[in-house]
C-alpha positions in Angstrom: 93.7 100.0 120.3 91.7 98.5 117.5 92.2 98.4 113.7 89.9 98.0 110.8 91.1 96.3 107.6 89.2 97.2 104.4 88.8 94.1 102.3 85.4 94.1 100.7 86.3 94.9 97.0 87.4 92.2 94.5 90.4 94.2 92.8 89.3 93.5 89.2 92.5 95.0 87.8 94.2 92.0 89.2 92.3 89.9 86.7 92.5 86.1 87.2 94.5 86.5 90.3 91.1 87.3 92.0 88.8 84.8 90.3 88.9 82.6 93.4 90.2 84.6 96.2 90.1 88.2 97.7 92.8 90.6 96.3 94.4 90.7 99.8 95.3 87.1 99.5 97.7 88.1 96.7 101.3 86.9 97.7 104.0 89.6 97.7 107.5 88.4 98.6 106.2 85.1 99.9 103.6 86.5 102.1 99.9 87.4 101.5 99.1 91.0 101.7 96.5 90.4 104.5 99.4 88.6 106.6 101.6 91.6 105.9 98.8 93.8 107.6 97.9 91.7 110.4 101.6 91.2 111.4 102.2 94.9 111.2 99.3 95.9 113.2 99.9 93.3 116.0 103.5 94.2 116.2 102.6 97.8 116.8 100.4 96.8 119.8 96.9 96.6 118.1 94.9 94.1 120.3 91.6 93.9 118.3 91.4 93.7 114.5 88.2 93.7 112.3 88.0 92.9 108.7 85.3 94.5 106.5 84.3 91.8 104.0 82.4 91.6 100.8 83.7 89.6 98.0 84.6 85.9 98.8 83.7 86.9 102.6 84.0 83.2 103.8 87.8 83.2 103.0 88.4 85.4 106.0 87.2 83.0 108.6 90.6 81.4 108.9 91.8 84.6 110.9 89.4 84.6 113.8 88.9 88.2 113.4 85.7 90.2 114.1 84.2 90.8 110.6 81.8 93.6 109.4 80.2 92.7 106.0 79.3 95.1 103.2 76.6 93.4 101.4 76.7 96.2 98.8 80.4 95.8 97.9 79.8 95.6 94.3 78.1 98.9 94.0 79.8 101.1 96.7 83.4 102.5 97.4 85.6 102.2 100.3 83.8 104.8 102.6 80.7 102.9 102.6 82.7 99.8 103.6 84.3 101.6 106.5 80.8 102.7 107.6 80.1 99.1 108.3 82.5 99.4 111.2 80.7 102.4 112.6 80.2 100.5 115.9 84.0 100.6 116.5 84.9 103.9 115.1 82.4 105.8 117.4 83.5 104.1 120.5 87.3 104.3 120.5 90.4 105.3 118.5 90.9 103.1 115.4 93.6 102.5 112.9 92.2 101.9 109.4 94.1 99.9 106.7 93.4 99.4 103.2 93.9 95.8 102.4 95.9 96.1 99.0 99.0 97.6 100.7 102.0 96.4 102.8 103.8 98.3 105.5 105.8 98.0 108.7 104.7 98.2 112.4 106.5 101.6 112.5 103.7 103.3 110.4 101.0 102.0 112.7 102.9 103.2 115.8 103.5 106.8 114.2 99.7 107.0 113.7 98.9 105.8 117.3 101.3 108.5 118.7 99.7 111.3 116.5 97.4 113.5 118.6 95.2 114.7 115.6 91.6 113.5 115.3 92.2 112.2 112.0 95.7 111.3 110.7 97.3 109.7 107.6 100.6 108.4 106.7 102.3 109.5 103.6 105.5 108.4 101.7 107.7 111.3 101.0 109.8 109.1 98.7 106.8 108.2 96.6 108.6 108.9 93.3 111.0 106.0 93.8 108.0 103.5 94.2 105.8 105.1 91.3 108.7 105.2 89.0 108.9 101.4 89.4 105.2 101.1 88.7 104.6 103.4 86.0 106.3 104.6 82.8 105.0 108.2 83.8 104.5 108.4 87.5 102.2 111.5 87.1 99.8 109.4 85.2 98.7 107.8 88.6 100.0 110.0 91.4 97.6 112.5 93.2 98.1 116.0 94.5 99.3 115.9 98.2 100.2 119.1 100.2 100.5 120.0 103.7 101.4 123.0 105.6 104.3 123.7 108.2 102.1 122.4 111.1 101.9 119.1 109.3 98.1 119.6 108.5 96.8 118.3 105.2 95.8 121.1 102.8 95.2 119.2 99.5 94.7 115.6 98.3 93.4 113.7 95.3 93.8 116.1 92.5 95.6 115.5 89.3 99.1 116.9 89.6 100.7 118.6 86.4 104.1 118.4 88.1 105.9 116.9 90.9 106.0 119.9 93.0 102.3 119.4 93.6 103.2 116.0 95.2 104.8 116.4 98.6 104.1 112.7 99.2 101.6 110.1 98.4 98.8 108.9 100.7 99.3 105.3 101.6 95.9 104.0 102.6 96.8 103.9 106.3 94.7 106.2 108.7 93.8 106.7 112.2 90.5 108.1 113.5 89.6 109.2 116.9 85.7 109.1 117.7 85.6 112.9 117.3 87.5 112.6 114.0 84.9 109.9 112.7 82.2 112.3 113.8 83.8 115.0 111.6 84.0 112.5 108.8 80.4 111.5 109.0 79.2 115.0 109.3 80.7 115.8 106.0 79.6 112.4 104.6 76.0 113.1 105.6 75.8 116.2 103.5 76.5 114.2 100.4 73.7 112.9 98.0 72.9 109.3 98.2 74.6 108.7 94.9 77.8 110.6 96.2 77.9 108.7 99.3 78.1 105.3 97.3 80.8 106.7 94.9 83.0 108.8 97.3 86.6 107.5 97.6 88.5 108.0 100.8 90.6 110.7 99.3 87.6 112.4 98.1 86.2 112.3 101.6 89.5 113.5 103.1 89.4 116.5 100.6 85.9 117.5 101.7 86.8 117.2 105.4 89.7 119.6 105.1 87.7 122.0 103.0 84.9 122.3 105.7 87.3 121.7 108.8 90.5 123.0 107.8 93.5 121.8 109.9 91.6 118.6 111.0 93.7 116.0 109.2 97.3 115.6 110.3 99.9 113.9 108.1 102.7 111.5 109.5 105.8 110.9 107.4 106.6 107.3 106.8 110.1 106.2 105.7 110.0 102.4 105.7 109.4 100.2 102.7 105.7 99.8 101.6 103.7 99.2 98.5 100.3 99.2 96.8 99.2 96.4 94.8 96.7 97.4 92.0 97.7 95.1 89.1 99.9 92.2 88.0 102.6 94.7 86.9 102.8 96.0 90.5 103.8 92.7 91.7 106.6 92.6 89.3 107.7 96.1 90.4 107.9 95.0 94.0 
């Protein structure tokens, strides 16, 4: 099993904390985010890990991982960064991880065991985490719904109440080569401008609109977090 960590962006909302280092070098509870991810992936049996770099790419040399470089990291979003690892995604199943999150090996193992072509983890207890991060959790939360067969039906909208949020997408995914083909089929129909601007949740929303039932959801109950600001560090 292979995994790709998306670490191209700077994380400008972290302000001076990313002046000299990538965002995922931020320390949470005594350990860098990137170290949390590498440890969880390896404990879950992932044998090959690649990092998509961009900002401060030379900093990742210490890990000895395969790297893919997004030389347009300043003007593109995460989907374009992931496309830099197309070589891996077209050849075998891959775990995909954002680089600004921390999680346990059990989340990775759950994705490995899921049989859907595309699968994502979600936190059903999201409100506890978001209440620590935001005065009003709905200011940042996104809609997230799935059906009785655990297939994603809605993601990425602005909720008006908590009933529209059955969980929160965590930034941890699994693609089979066929799932990646579906994703790139949807992606290829976007304009060049849209391709550069589309976020992962936006792409997932387009995928389920064109291919209903193609994205499975996997519940995650261990501790996790997303770091977008200095305030998040205090919350965790």
